[in-house]
C-alpha positions as CSV (number, residue, x, y, z in Angstrom):
1,X,132.0,160.1,165.9
2,X,130.5,158.7,163.0
3,X,126.9,159.4,162.7
4,X,124.6,156.7,162.4
5,X,123.5,156.2,158.9
6,X,120.2,155.0,158.7
7,X,119.9,152.3,156.3
8,X,116.8,151.9,154.5
9,X,116.1,148.6,153.3
10,X,113.6,148.4,150.5
11,X,111.8,145.3,150.0
12,X,111.1,144.4,146.4
13,X,108.2,142.2,146.0
14,X,107.9,140.5,142.6
15,X,104.3,140.0,141.7
16,X,103.5,137.4,139.1
17,X,102.0,138.9,136.0
18,X,98.4,138.1,135.5
19,X,97.4,137.5,131.9
20,X,93.9,138.6,131.3
21,X,91.7,136.2,129.4
22,X,90.3,137.5,126.2
23,X,87.1,139.3,126.8
24,X,83.8,137.8,125.7
25,X,83.2,140.8,123.5
26,X,83.8,140.3,119.8
27,X,85.0,143.1,117.8
28,X,83.4,143.2,114.3
29,X,85.4,145.0,111.7
30,X,83.4,146.5,108.9
31,X,84.7,147.1,105.4
32,X,84.8,150.6,104.0
33,X,83.7,149.3,100.6
34,X,81.7,146.2,99.5
35,X,83.6,143.0,99.3
36,X,81.5,141.5,96.6
37,X,81.2,142.7,93.1
38,X,78.2,144.9,92.3
39,X,75.2,143.0,91.0
40,X,74.6,142.9,87.3
41,X,71.1,143.0,86.2
42,X,70.1,139.9,84.3
43,X,67.4,141.8,82.4
44,X,64.6,139.6,83.7
45,X,61.8,141.2,85.5
46,X,59.8,138.8,87.5
47,X,56.7,141.0,87.5
48,X,56.7,141.3,83.8
49,X,57.0,137.5,83.4
50,X,54.1,136.9,85.8
51,X,51.9,139.4,83.9
52,X,52.8,138.4,80.4
53,X,50.5,136.5,78.1
54,X,50.9,132.7,77.9
55,X,50.6,132.9,74.1
56,X,53.9,134.7,73.8
57,X,55.8,132.0,75.6
58,X,57.9,129.7,73.4
59,X,59.8,126.7,74.5
60,X,63.5,126.9,74.0
61,X,65.5,123.7,74.0
62,X,69.1,124.1,75.1
63,X,71.5,121.3,74.4
64,X,74.4,121.3,76.7
65,X,77.4,119.3,75.7
66,X,79.2,118.0,78.7
67,X,82.9,117.9,77.9
68,X,83.6,115.8,81.0
69,X,81.5,112.9,79.7
70,X,83.8,111.6,77.0
71,X,82.9,108.8,74.8
72,X,86.0,106.9,73.9
73,X,86.0,103.6,72.0
74,X,86.3,100.3,73.9
75,X,86.3,96.7,72.7
76,X,84.8,93.4,73.7
77,X,88.3,92.4,74.9
78,X,88.3,95.4,77.3
79,X,85.0,94.3,78.7
80,X,86.1,90.7,79.2
81,X,89.5,91.5,80.7
82,X,88.0,93.9,83.3
83,X,85.3,91.3,84.1
84,X,87.9,88.6,84.6
85,X,90.0,90.9,86.7
86,X,87.0,91.6,89.0
87,X,86.4,87.8,89.3
88,X,90.0,87.2,90.2
89,X,89.8,89.9,92.9
90,X,86.5,88.6,94.3
91,X,87.8,85.0,94.4
92,X,90.0,85.9,97.4
93,X,88.2,89.0,98.7
94,X,84.6,87.7,98.8
95,X,84.0,84.1,97.8
96,X,80.2,84.3,98.3
97,X,79.8,87.1,95.8
98,X,82.3,85.4,93.5
99,X,80.4,82.1,93.4
100,X,77.1,84.0,92.8
101,X,78.4,86.0,89.8
102,X,80.9,83.8,88.2
103,X,78.3,82.6,85.7
104,X,77.4,86.1,84.5
105,X,78.0,86.8,80.8
106,X,79.0,90.3,79.7
107,X,78.7,91.3,76.0
108,X,79.2,94.5,74.2
109,X,76.1,95.4,72.2
110,X,77.1,98.7,70.7
111,X,79.3,101.7,71.6
112,X,77.3,102.7,74.6
113,X,75.6,99.5,75.8
114,X,76.9,96.4,77.6
115,X,74.5,93.6,78.2
116,X,74.9,91.6,81.4
117,X,73.2,88.2,81.4
118,X,72.5,86.7,84.8
119,X,71.0,83.3,85.8
120,X,68.9,84.2,88.8
121,X,67.5,87.1,90.8
122,X,69.6,86.1,93.9
123,X,72.8,86.3,91.9
124,X,71.8,89.7,90.6
125,X,71.2,90.9,94.2
126,X,74.8,89.8,95.1
127,X,76.1,91.6,92.0
128,X,74.2,94.8,93.0
129,X,76.4,94.9,96.1
130,X,79.5,95.5,94.0
131,X,78.1,96.7,90.7
132,X,78.6,100.5,91.3
133,X,82.3,99.9,92.1
134,X,82.8,97.8,88.9
135,X,80.8,100.2,86.7
136,X,82.8,103.2,87.9
137,X,86.1,101.4,87.5
138,X,85.2,100.2,84.0
139,X,84.0,103.6,82.9
140,X,87.1,105.3,84.2
141,X,89.4,102.6,82.7
142,X,88.0,103.0,79.2
143,X,87.4,106.7,79.6
144,X,83.8,106.5,78.5
145,X,81.2,107.7,81.0
146,X,78.2,107.3,78.8
147,X,78.1,103.5,78.9
148,X,74.8,101.9,79.8
149,X,74.6,98.5,81.4
150,X,71.6,96.4,80.4
151,X,70.6,93.5,82.5
152,X,68.9,90.4,81.0
153,X,67.6,87.4,82.8
154,X,68.8,84.3,80.9
155,X,68.5,81.1,83.1
156,X,68.7,78.5,80.3
157,X,71.6,79.8,78.4
158,X,73.9,80.3,81.4
159,X,73.9,76.8,82.7
160,X,77.3,75.2,82.4
161,X,77.3,71.9,80.6
162,X,79.6,69.1,81.7
163,X,81.5,67.9,78.6
164,X,82.5,64.3,78.6
165,X,85.1,63.0,76.1
166,X,82.4,61.5,74.0
167,X,80.5,64.8,73.7
168,X,83.7,66.6,72.9
169,X,84.4,64.0,70.2
170,X,80.9,64.4,68.7
171,X,81.4,68.1,68.5
172,X,84.7,67.6,66.7
173,X,83.0,65.2,64.3
174,X,80.5,67.9,63.4
175,X,83.4,70.1,62.4
176,X,85.4,67.4,60.7
177,X,83.4,64.3,59.5
178,X,86.6,62.4,58.7
179,X,87.1,61.8,62.4
180,X,84.1,59.5,62.4
181,X,85.8,57.3,59.8
182,X,89.0,57.4,62.0
183,X,86.9,56.3,65.0
184,X,85.4,53.4,63.0
185,X,88.9,52.3,61.9
186,X,90.7,52.7,65.3
187,X,87.8,51.9,67.7
188,X,88.5,54.7,70.2
189,X,87.4,54.2,73.8
190,X,85.5,57.4,74.5
191,X,83.8,56.4,77.7
């Protein structure tokens, strides 16, 4: 008879792998040689400077020419066109500032100076809100970063005068006196 074969059943249990969290220990690697270059002596000894006589000290003036601050030429037309462009942008973007600064007058004085005439202190305060943006834009546009903006308070000269047809005609008569004779002959109605 057949012998009983004992069957052994093995149970295989699959255990989920546990991933260990990184330990809180930090491993610091050290370099075998210095990472930075060796120090070069500047030749200045602080102790010798502190103990030296004041009579031997001489002032040395060093003039550093900054190549990044270029001084390119710009014209009065450049100034006026950029100012008008700013006013056009402000008309829609910020009407309060636009109405405050629309009577400003900009004038090129020399190669490094632009004079800004303003009618009142409150208008200048409104302009100060956007002035840095305008100045940076203009200096970049003309590629001249040494421009100085000079503010001048001119309340009388900046008032806008309403010109009637009679005043216009009188100014034209100053230019051409023959218009006066023409007016006497034709009897223009300039009211």
